[in-house]
C-alpha positions in Angstrom: -27.4 145.5 76.1 -25.1 145.1 79.2 -22.1 145.8 77.7 -20.9 148.5 75.3 -18.8 147.5 71.9 -17.0 150.1 69.8 -17.6 150.1 65.9 -13.4 149.6 65.9 -13.9 146.6 67.9 -16.7 145.2 65.4 -14.7 145.6 62.7 -11.3 144.4 64.3 -13.7 140.7 65.3 -15.1 141.1 62.1 -11.7 140.8 60.3 -10.7 137.9 62.3 -14.0 135.9 61.3 -13.9 137.5 57.5 -14.2 134.1 55.9 -16.4 132.5 57.8 -20.1 132.2 56.0 -21.9 132.1 59.8 -21.5 135.6 59.8 -23.0 136.2 56.4 -26.2 137.9 57.6 -24.3 140.0 60.1 -21.8 141.1 57.6 -24.5 142.0 55.3 -25.8 144.5 57.9 -21.8 145.8 58.5 -21.3 146.1 54.6 -24.6 148.1 54.9 -23.5 150.7 57.3 -25.6 149.0 60.2 -24.3 147.7 63.5 -25.1 143.8 63.5 -27.7 141.9 65.6 -26.7 143.0 69.4 -25.5 139.5 70.3 -23.1 139.5 67.5 -21.9 143.2 68.8 -21.5 141.2 72.3 -19.4 138.3 70.9 -17.4 140.6 69.2 -16.0 141.7 72.7 -14.2 138.4 72.7 -13.7 137.9 69.2 -11.8 134.7 70.2 -15.4 133.5 71.5 -16.7 135.1 68.3 -14.4 132.6 66.3 -15.8 129.9 68.0 -19.1 130.6 68.2 -19.2 130.8 63.9 -17.1 127.3 64.3 -20.5 125.5 65.4 -21.9 127.2 62.0 -20.8 124.6 59.0 -21.2 121.8 61.9 -24.9 122.8 63.3 -25.9 125.6 62.3 -26.8 126.9 59.6 -24.5 124.0 58.1 -25.0 120.3 59.3 -26.7 116.9 58.5 -30.5 118.3 60.0 -32.8 120.0 57.4 -33.3 123.9 58.4 -36.3 123.7 59.0 -35.8 121.3 61.6 -33.3 123.2 63.2 -35.2 126.8 63.0 -38.5 125.0 65.0 -35.9 123.8 67.2 -34.8 127.4 67.9 -37.7 128.7 68.1 -39.0 126.6 70.4 -36.4 126.5 72.8 -36.1 130.1 72.6 -39.5 130.9 73.1 -40.2 128.9 76.2 -36.7 130.3 77.4 -38.5 133.6 77.1 -35.0 134.5 75.0 -36.6 137.5 73.1 -33.5 137.7 70.7 -33.3 134.1 69.4 -37.5 133.9 69.5 -37.5 136.9 66.9 -34.7 137.1 65.2 -35.0 133.4 64.1 -38.7 133.8 63.0 -36.9 136.8 60.4 -34.5 134.3 59.3 -37.1 131.6 58.6 -38.9 134.3 56.4 -35.5 134.9 55.0 -34.9 131.7 53.7 -38.3 131.0 52.3 -40.0 129.0 55.0 -43.8 129.8 54.4 -46.1 130.1 57.4 -46.2 131.3 61.3 -43.4 129.3 63.0 -44.8 130.2 66.5 -48.1 129.2 65.4 -46.7 125.8 64.0 -45.0 125.3 67.0 -47.9 126.0 69.3 -49.9 123.3 67.3 -47.7 121.1 66.4 -48.8 121.9 63.2 -44.9 122.0 61.5 -44.7 120.7 58.1 -43.0 117.6 58.4 -43.3 114.2 60.9 -39.2 115.3 61.8 -40.1 118.7 62.4 -42.7 117.8 64.8 -41.0 115.1 66.3 -38.0 117.5 67.0 -39.9 119.9 68.8 -41.1 117.9 70.8 -37.9 116.4 71.5 -37.0 119.8 72.5 -39.6 120.3 75.0 -38.9 117.2 76.8 -35.1 117.7 77.0 -35.7 121.2 78.2 -38.5 119.5 80.6 -35.9 116.7 82.0 -33.1 115.6 80.0 -32.8 112.6 82.4 -36.1 111.3 82.1 -36.7 111.2 78.3 -39.7 109.3 77.7 -39.1 106.0 76.2 -41.7 105.8 73.4 -40.3 109.6 72.4 -36.4 108.0 72.4 -38.0 105.2 70.2 -39.5 107.6 67.5 -36.5 109.7 67.2 -34.6 106.4 66.4 -36.5 105.8 63.8 -36.6 109.0 62.2 -33.2 110.3 63.0 -29.9 108.1 62.4 -27.3 108.5 64.9 -25.6 111.3 63.7 -28.7 113.2 63.3 -29.8 112.7 66.7 -26.1 113.8 67.8 -26.8 117.0 66.0 -30.4 117.3 67.2 -29.4 116.7 71.0 -26.4 119.2 70.8 -28.1 122.2 69.4 -30.7 121.6 72.0 -28.4 122.5 74.4 -26.4 124.9 72.2 -29.6 127.3 71.8 -30.4 126.6 75.5 -26.8 128.2 76.4 -27.4 130.9 73.7 -30.4 131.9 75.3 -29.3 132.0 79.0 -26.4 134.3 77.7 -28.8 136.5 75.6 -31.1 136.9 78.5 -28.3 137.9 81.3 -26.7 139.8 78.6 -29.9 141.5 77.9 -29.0 140.8 74.6 -32.4 142.7 72.2 -33.6 142.0 68.7 -34.6 144.9 67.1 -35.6 143.4 63.3 -32.2 143.8 61.6 -32.3 140.7 59.7 -35.6 141.8 58.2 -34.0 144.6 56.8 -31.9 142.3 54.3 -34.8 141.1 52.4 
């Protein structure tokens, strides 16, 4: 990681977000005497950004309208395409923690996700990342049939949000070292 953060900075930042459930996994690590994942550590240097990041928790991830599996497939598909080791690997572990079966990478590669909404969300993620100004009209029509307007807003925001996080993690050289797997 390109930045250094002290345990005191982490403690103070976690105190500022102690009631935010978005940080339950990271707080669980901290309470076990372990450091939170590197992305969270980096954000602890700016508690205001950490708090804002957590604010998306209830409305987009893990909360929100879309089923968690749709969100995980979007996150993993985008992160893998963006070569974000942190988000790809951490969300593969989080998928196991929430009880999703199977290999999400294989499901994404083969577009064999479990539901039509999951497959469509993956297809949309890839199309939006390729050229967000020129989404295929037939894809938009399928999206309109599978997602209501509020869900489509959330899905689109999630695609943009994860791309921003991928960029942040890649620039900061944030790495995932299996922290969430230890919470089982």
